[in-house]
Structure formats: C-alpha cells, structure tokens
C-alpha positions as CSV (number, residue, x, y, z in Angstrom):
1,M,21.8,57.1,17.2
2,A,18.9,58.9,18.8
3,S,15.7,56.9,18.9
4,T,12.6,58.2,17.2
5,T,9.6,59.2,19.2
6,R,7.8,56.2,17.8
7,T,10.6,53.9,19.0
8,R,10.6,55.5,22.4
9,I,6.8,55.0,22.7
10,L,7.2,51.3,21.7
11,D,10.1,50.7,24.0
12,G,8.1,52.4,26.8
13,G,5.1,50.2,26.1
14,L,7.3,47.1,26.2
15,E,8.7,48.2,29.6
16,L,5.1,48.6,30.9
17,W,4.4,44.9,29.8
18,R,7.7,43.8,31.4
19,T,6.8,45.4,34.7
20,H,3.2,43.9,34.6
21,Q,1.5,47.2,34.1
22,A,-1.4,47.9,31.8
23,V,-0.6,49.4,28.4
24,T,-2.8,52.5,28.1
25,L,-2.3,55.5,25.9
26,E,-1.7,57.6,29.0
27,L,0.9,55.4,30.6
28,A,2.7,54.7,27.4
29,A,2.9,58.5,26.7
30,E,4.2,59.1,30.2
31,K,6.8,56.3,29.9
32,A,8.0,57.7,26.6
33,G,8.1,61.3,27.8
34,V,5.5,62.6,25.3
35,T,2.0,64.0,25.6
36,K,-1.0,61.8,24.9
37,P,-1.7,63.8,21.7
38,G,1.9,63.3,20.7
39,L,1.5,59.5,21.2
40,M,-1.8,59.5,19.4
41,Y,0.0,61.1,16.4
42,H,1.7,57.7,16.0
43,F,-0.9,55.4,17.6
44,A,-4.5,56.7,17.4
45,T,-6.0,53.9,19.6
46,R,-4.8,51.4,22.2
47,R,-5.3,48.6,19.6
48,D,-2.9,50.5,17.2
49,L,-0.4,50.8,20.0
50,V,-0.6,47.0,20.9
51,E,-0.3,46.1,17.2
52,G,2.7,48.4,17.0
53,L,4.2,46.7,20.1
54,V,3.7,43.2,18.6
55,D,5.3,44.4,15.4
56,H,8.2,45.9,17.3
57,V,8.8,42.6,19.2
58,L,8.6,40.7,15.9
59,D,10.9,43.1,14.1
60,G,13.5,42.4,16.8
61,Y,13.0,38.6,16.4
62,D,13.4,38.8,12.7
63,V,16.6,40.8,12.9
64,E,18.0,38.4,15.4
65,L,17.0,35.3,13.5
66,T,18.4,36.7,10.3
67,R,21.7,37.6,12.1
68,R,21.9,34.1,13.6
69,A,21.0,32.3,10.3
70,G,23.3,34.5,8.2
71,A,20.5,35.2,5.7
72,A,16.9,36.2,5.4
73,A,14.3,33.4,5.8
74,E,13.4,33.5,2.2
75,D,17.0,32.7,1.2
76,L,17.2,29.6,3.4
77,G,15.9,26.0,3.2
78,P,13.6,24.5,5.9
79,V,16.5,22.9,7.8
80,Q,18.5,26.1,8.0
81,R,15.4,28.2,9.0
82,L,14.3,25.7,11.7
83,A,17.9,25.3,12.9
84,A,18.2,29.1,13.3
85,Y,14.8,29.3,15.1
86,A,15.7,26.5,17.5
87,R,19.1,27.9,18.3
88,W,17.6,31.3,18.9
89,A,14.8,29.9,21.1
90,L,17.2,27.8,23.1
91,T,19.9,30.4,23.6
92,S,18.0,33.7,24.0
93,S,16.2,35.2,27.0
94,F,12.6,36.2,26.8
95,D,10.2,37.7,29.3
96,L,6.5,38.3,29.8
97,A,6.5,41.2,27.4
98,D,7.0,38.6,24.6
99,L,3.6,37.1,25.6
100,A,1.7,40.1,26.8
101,A,-0.1,40.9,23.5
102,L,-1.3,37.3,23.2
103,S,-2.9,37.4,26.7
104,D,-5.2,40.3,26.2
105,P,-8.7,38.7,25.8
106,R,-10.0,41.5,23.6
107,L,-7.1,41.3,21.2
108,R,-5.9,37.7,21.5
109,A,-7.3,36.4,18.2
110,V,-6.0,39.4,16.1
111,M,-2.6,39.4,17.8
112,L,-2.2,35.6,17.4
113,E,-3.0,35.9,13.7
114,R,-0.5,38.7,13.3
115,W,2.1,36.8,15.3
116,T,1.6,33.7,13.3
117,A,1.7,35.5,9.9
118,R,5.0,37.3,10.8
119,M,6.7,34.1,12.1
120,A,5.5,31.9,9.2
121,R,8.4,33.0,7.0
122,W,10.7,31.2,9.5
123,L,8.5,28.2,10.3
124,W,6.8,27.1,7.1
125,L,7.5,23.7,5.7
126,P,7.3,22.8,2.0
127,D,4.7,20.3,0.9
128,E,7.2,18.1,-0.8
129,L,8.9,17.0,2.4
130,S,8.8,13.3,3.2
131,P,6.6,12.4,6.2
132,A,9.7,11.5,8.2
133,D,11.5,14.8,7.4
134,R,8.3,16.7,8.2
135,A,8.0,15.0,11.5
136,R,11.6,15.8,12.5
137,L,11.2,19.4,11.5
138,E,7.9,19.7,13.4
139,A,9.6,18.2,16.4
140,V,12.3,20.8,16.2
141,R,9.7,23.5,16.0
142,L,7.8,22.2,19.0
143,I,10.9,22.0,21.0
144,A,11.8,25.6,20.1
145,D,8.3,26.8,20.7
146,G,8.4,25.2,24.1
147,A,11.8,26.7,25.0
148,W,10.6,30.1,23.9
149,L,7.4,29.9,26.0
150,E,9.3,28.4,29.0
151,S,11.8,31.2,28.9
152,A,9.1,33.9,28.7
153,C,7.1,32.4,31.6
154,H,10.0,31.3,33.8
155,P,13.2,33.3,33.1
156,G,15.1,31.2,35.7
157,G,14.3,27.9,34.0
158,P,16.8,25.3,32.8
159,D,20.4,26.5,32.9
160,R,22.7,26.9,29.9
161,S,24.0,23.4,30.3
162,A,20.5,21.8,30.2
163,R,19.6,24.0,27.2
164,A,22.8,23.0,25.4
165,Q,21.8,19.3,25.9
166,V,18.4,20.0,24.4
167,L,20.1,21.8,21.5
168,A,22.2,18.7,20.9
169,V,19.0,16.7,20.6
170,V,17.6,19.3,18.1
171,E,20.8,19.1,16.1
172,D,20.5,15.2,16.0
173,L,16.9,15.6,14.7
174,L,18.1,18.1,12.0
175,A,20.9,15.9,11.0
176,G,18.4,13.2,10.1
177,V,16.5,15.4,7.7
178,A,17.2,14.6,4.0
179,A,15.9,17.9,2.7
C-alpha cells in the first residue's frame, strides 16, 4: 500500500529525530520529498508537525498494544492492560525518536500532556482497587516505564535474557493482584 504524503512527512520527521537532526519544516519537507508549501498543507507550523509526530508515534504504540493485548484498552481490565503494557515495554525496541518531542523545551509541557492523555487509556487504574493491588499495578507500570525509557536511551541495554527475568518478576506481581 502506498503511503500518503502525510505519512511520508511523519515518517521523515521521525527519521530526523532518530538521526539527531532538528525537525524543521524545511528538513521534514526535504526528507519526505515534498515542497515546503506541500508540507504546510498538512502541517502549517513546526508545532503542528511535532504534535503530528507525537500522535504518529502514539498511534503506533496503540496499534501494537492492542495487537499484543488482543483487544482495545477499553475492553480490558487493569491487570490485562498493565500486563500488555509491561510485555510491550520489556520486549520492544525503542529509540531516541520516542523521546524527542518530550525533550524540546518549548514544547515539553504540551507534548507531555498529550503523551499522558493518549497513554492514559492503557495505564489508568480504577479507584476501587485495594491498596495492595494498586501498589502491585503501580510497580508493574514503573518497571515498564523504566524499561521503555532505558530502551529509548540505551538501545544496547540489558539483553533478552535479563529482560525475560524482569518480565517474570512483573508476571509474579500481576499474579498477586486480586482484581
């Protein structure tokens, strides 16, 4: 299937982030093989482009989490959602492009808010959880968040065997949740 111009622009922007280059309208247009006015048809400002890049990354996350969980977040309980998130974070590869939008000092607050809102459907915990269950699920989330961040910052980090051992700890934590 041929990619749309918008998708080519977003993929090009992510490639700029992955290669530690600035994401400008000019560079993103060049990377996508479109003119700057052609890019601006889809993204009028750099902020629009960065927001589009964050949404593009998060759309991919959501697709992968849904695939791994076997259902949309809304159709799962907290244990199933957090289990899918932890397995995904501990068995996937990430890179600096996954962090780039959160590191721009001019956009950090807006992007973090957007990021948090989009991931909330996978990470929220119901109020009625017991304190012990909440603590176990929060521990799973913190382990998964740490694995995601570590992978994005240090792609050559712990090997598969070490990550599998951490995943076994996560599964033990999840098995102890009554919810």
